Structures are given as structure tokens and as C-alpha cells.
N, C-alpha and C positions, 0 to 999 in steps of 0.2 A: 398532637401528631408529631411523631419523630421526624427529624430532618437530617440532611446530609450536606456536605460541602460539594460544590460543583463549580466548573468554570463556565461563565455565561458572558453574553454580550447583548447590549440593548440597542445597538445600531451597527450598520455595516461600516467598515473602515480599517484602520491600521491595527497592528497587534495591541496597541495601548487601549483599545476598546474592551479587551478581555478583563474580566474581574472575577474574583472568587466570591460566590454567593451561596445561598442555601436553597434546596429544593426538598419537597416531601420525600421521605424514605420510601423507596419502591417496594412492592410486594410481588411475590411469584404468583402470577395469575394462572389460569388454565393452560397447562402444557409448558409452563415457564420455569426457570430457575433463577435464584438470586445469587449474585456473585459479589464478593468483596473485592474491589478492583485494586490491584497493586501498581500496574503500569499501563500506560497508553502511549502509542507513538503518534507523532505529528505527520499527517499526510497532506499531499497536495490538495486533496478535496477539502480539507479543513481550511486551508488558506483561501480557496475559492469561496467557500461558504462565508467565512468571516469578512472577506473584502467586499462582498456584494456584487461581484462581477456576474453572478448568475442570479441576481435578485429577481428577475422576471420569473424564474422557476422556483426559487426558495421562499418568495413572499416576504411580507413585512410584519409578520407577527413576532413580537419579541417578549421576553428574552429568548435567545436561542442558545442551544448547547453545541458542543463540539465533541469529536472523538469517534473513531470508527472501529479500531481494534482494541483488545484488552487482554491482560493476563492477570489472574487472581485466584481466589479460593472459592469453591462452591460452598455456600453456607445454608441454603434452604432450597426447597423445591416443592412444586405442586405435586400432591400425591399421585396424580395420574400421568405425570411427565415421563417420557421415555428417556432415561439417562444414558442409555448405551453402555451400561457397565460402570458408570461413575458412582461415587459415593460422596456424602457430605464430608467436607474437609479436604477433598482432592484439589490439587492445583490444576487449573483449567485455563484454556485460552479460546478466543473466538473473535467474531466480527459481527457488528450490529447490522441490521437492515437499514441501508442509507435512505430508502424511500419513505421511511416513516418509523415512528417509535422513538425511544430514548437514545441518546448518544452516550458514549462510554467515559467521557472525561469527568468523572464523578466518583465519590467514594464507594457507591453501590450501584448495581445495574441489574435489571430484570430483563431477561431475554428468553425467547423460545429455546427449549432444551436442545433442539437440532442444531443450534448455532454455537455450541461449545463442544470441546473434546479435551481429553487429557493433555496437559502441556508437557513438553519434553522434560525428562528428569535430569538432564545434564546442563540446563541453563537456568539462570535466575529469571525472574519475571521481566526485569528490564532488558535482559538479553533476548528472551523469547519473543517479546512483543515486536522486536525489530523485523521479524521474519514473517509475520502473519499476512499483512496485506501484500508484501512483495512476493512471498512464497506462493500464495494461492493465485495471485495475478500472473506471475511469471509462468507457472505451470499451465494455466488456462491458455495463455497466449502462445507459448512455445510448443506445447504438446497438443492441446485440443484444437486450437485455431490454426496454427501454422504447420503442425505435424513434422517438427524437426527430425531429421534422420541422421544417423551416424555418418560423419564425413562431410556433411553440408557446411557451407560457409554462412555464419550468422553475424550480423552487425547489431550491436546493442548500443543504442543512443541514450545517453544519460546513465552511463554505467557505474558512476560513483554514487548514485542516489539510492534511495531505499528500495525501489523495485528493480532498477537496473543492476544493482550489485548482486541481488539474488538471481536475476536472469543470467548473468555471466556464469555463476556457479552451476545453475541448472543446465544451461546449454553445454557446458563442458562435461557434465555428468552424462548427457545424452550422446556424447561423442562428437560434437560439432567443433569446427575450427572457429574460434570466437575472436572477432575484432571489436574493440570497445572504443567509444568516444567519451572523453572526460576532460575536465579542465586540467591545467598543468599541475595543480596541487594534489589532484586525486589520482594521478597516473600510477604511482607506485602502489597505492591501495588497490587499484583495479588489477594490476599485474599479479598482486598477491592473491587475488581471487581465482586466478587461473587463465586470464585472458591471454591469447596468443599474440595479439598485436593491439597496441593502444595508441590513439591519436588525440591530439589536443583539438577539440572542436572549434576553438577560437581562431586557430591559424590554419587549419587544414581545409582546403577547398572541398566541398562535397563531391564534385565531379572527379576528384583524384583518389577517392576512397576505393575504387574498384567495383566488382560485381559480387552480389550476394544472393544466396538462396532464400534467406530470411532476413528481413529488417525488423527489429523489435524497437519501437519508438516509445519513449516516455515523456516527450516534451510537447508534441502536437503542432509545432510550427514547421514551416518549410516542408510540408508533407509530400507535395508533388516532386520536389527536388530529390528527396530520399527515395521515392518510389522509382525514380529513373535508375537507381542502382540495382534494381532487381534483375537477376539473370533469367533466361527463359524458364518458365515454370516457377519463378520466385513468388514468395508470399510476403506481404507486409502487414504487421500488426501494430496498432497504436492503442495505448491505454489512456491517452490524454488528448486534450485539445488546447490550442494556443490560449494561454491565460490572458494575453493582451487583446486577442480578437476571437473570443470563443465561438461566436455565431458564424463568422467566416470560416473558421477551422472546421466546424461541424458540417458546413455546406460543402467544403472540399472533400471531406470523407464521404458524404452522401453521393456527390458527383462521381467519385472514383468507382462506384458500382458499375458504371458503364464499361469498365475495362475488364469485367469478368474475373478471371482468376488473378489478375493483377490489381484487383481493387484493394483498397486499404481496409483491413478488417479492424473495426473499432469495437470495443466492448467494455462494459462495466460489470465485472464479475459479481456474483452473489454466492459466495462459497458457503458450504454447510459442513456438517460433522465429518463426512467422508473426506473432504478436502483437508480439514485440520488433522484428521487421523493420519492421512498419507504424509503430510508435512511433519508431524511428530516423529513418524518412523524414519523419514529421511534425515532429520536432525540428529536423532539418537544413533543412527548408523554413521554419522560423521560426514554425510554427503553434502550438507549445507551448513555453513557456520554463521554465527551471529554477525550482524553488521552495525554495531552500536557506535554512534559518533559521540554523543554526550547525553547526560541526564540532567533534567531540571526538576525541582520540586513543584508541586501543584501551584504554590503561590507565585511562581515565576513562569507561568504558562505563556505570558506575553513574550518573555525573553526567548522561550522555545520556538514560538512562531517567527520571531525576528531572525533567529539563527537559521531557520530553514530558508527564509526569504533571501538570505545573503548569497545562496547558491555555492557556498564553500563547504558544504556538508559531505562527509564520506560515510555513507550508510544512513542510519536513522537517528533522528532526534527523538528522545523519549521523555515523557513526563512521569515521574514517580509519585504515586499517590500514597504509598506506604511510608515515605520518609517523614 
């Protein structure tokens, strides 16, 4: 049986638990396609899975894989799969189903055809993959959940990160006035994305930030304090929960439902082809640009995880499998 290289871990823990191993070569089953993966980004969900902080949910069956998004080449397909106009050899991108099935940090990946679309023709795979999770998540949060309108005031928390950096760009595209929270080293980066005002989250008291129509949170901590910044009719969206206290964070989000329209809207998106197609069009029109921080080869996946955990990242950390 043919095999492929993949990044695995045999127990929960630090980045050093990651190692390069082999898995059986996947095949395109009913309704699926086979992709040769070029690049994968490192996401916060990967860090949570690897660390074991959600071990009660993710179980103790090992080895485990990592990787949520991917950019690569379509190389095979089930004859009955709906390709949406794609052909063998096309450059594609997509996101796996986090609730089950294979992860993307491997040389090859088999996924349902509905989970891929044509990748932007103006970016490399390493550049493109920086936008997948952030682009689809930011759109769902700002447009579908919060309904951002032109002229509204939007606060983006974690604006230098992989999702926040795309949220800043999208909020500006929607015509909002954008205030961004980032560390001192990331402030020029965030201003370059179009933020109208940028504050250092380490030194700026939350209560001095003012009032906002929409708060877009990517960290998950201090949620109630940030909810107090909402103006009348304001909406708060969080895409994360506190990595140090995930259960308490989820309880806070659930309890906020008692506040009706001022509840904290938490979601874990499940994007599909139409979401990727919309994002491809936005990128090719120049409305959203790549947010690549640095690239690591597959053999240095542990270093890629360690880099994201330092919190000094501007945009996305990417693992290149084609190198």
C-alpha cells in the first residue's frame, strides 16, 4: 500500500510532541476529491488540539493529525463527484470538516468535493492559505452574525492575528470605522491593513476604548468586559474561547444569552464551496490581501506551532509541504 508523509503526535503536550510520520495514501471515495497539498496554515484550533486542553472532547485515541485549511492541486476525483466546474490539475483551496475525517497537514488529502473551490490566481499556495480560515470566519462573523453596516464602529480584538487581520480588511471593505487591538510590535502592520485607530491591548484599559456597534473577538478571554463596550443595539461576536479556561469561557458565552440582542454570538463556522468561491473573488479583485508572517517546511512543524504560541505573529504562520 502506498504511503505519504504527515505530521502526527502520540500524546498531548508541547510542540515538541509533533513528529513527521507516515500514513496510508488516501483515495477519493464517493463524492470526494484527492488533493496534493502544497501549504497549510497553523490555526488556534491546532494548538488547542495538540495541547490537550480540550482532551475531554477530542479523546485519547492516537496518533492524531493536525491541519484545518489547505491549498494545493486537484489530482483525482470520484467519477460521481460534483466538481463545480473544476478540472484535474487545477489549483484549489478549502477547509476540512473539523468534526471528523482526515486533517490537512499531510502530503495528500481526500475531502468531499463541496469543500474545495478554485484558488485565487494571483497568490502562491503559501500566500493563499493565510486567508482561508480567516476570510471565511471573518465574513460569517461580521456579515452573517453581526450584520455590519456602513458607518458603524467596529472593534477588532486580536487584529494582528490570522483571523483578526482579515477581519480588519473586511470591516473596512464594508464601510465601517475600524478600531484595532494589537500588541506594540503589530501596530504598524494593522494600520497598513486599513485600521482607523490602533491601541496596544497590553497597556490600554478596556473601559477607555469607547463604545462600538460591533465587537469582533478572537481571544475568548474577558468577554463580559468587552461586551460592556457595546452601544445600544450593539452586537458582539467571538470566534474563540479562553485557552487557559475553556470551560469557564464557554459557560460565560452561554450565560450571555440572557441578554438577548446583547448576547455574545459564538460560532465555529463550517464553510463550503460557495464561501471559498466568494473569497477567491474578493482576493482576485484586490479587496483582501495575504497576511503571511512566515513559512516553515513540513519537517519543522513543531517550530511553526512554537512561533504561533509566542503571540508575536503578524498574520499567519504557514507550513509548506511542497518545499
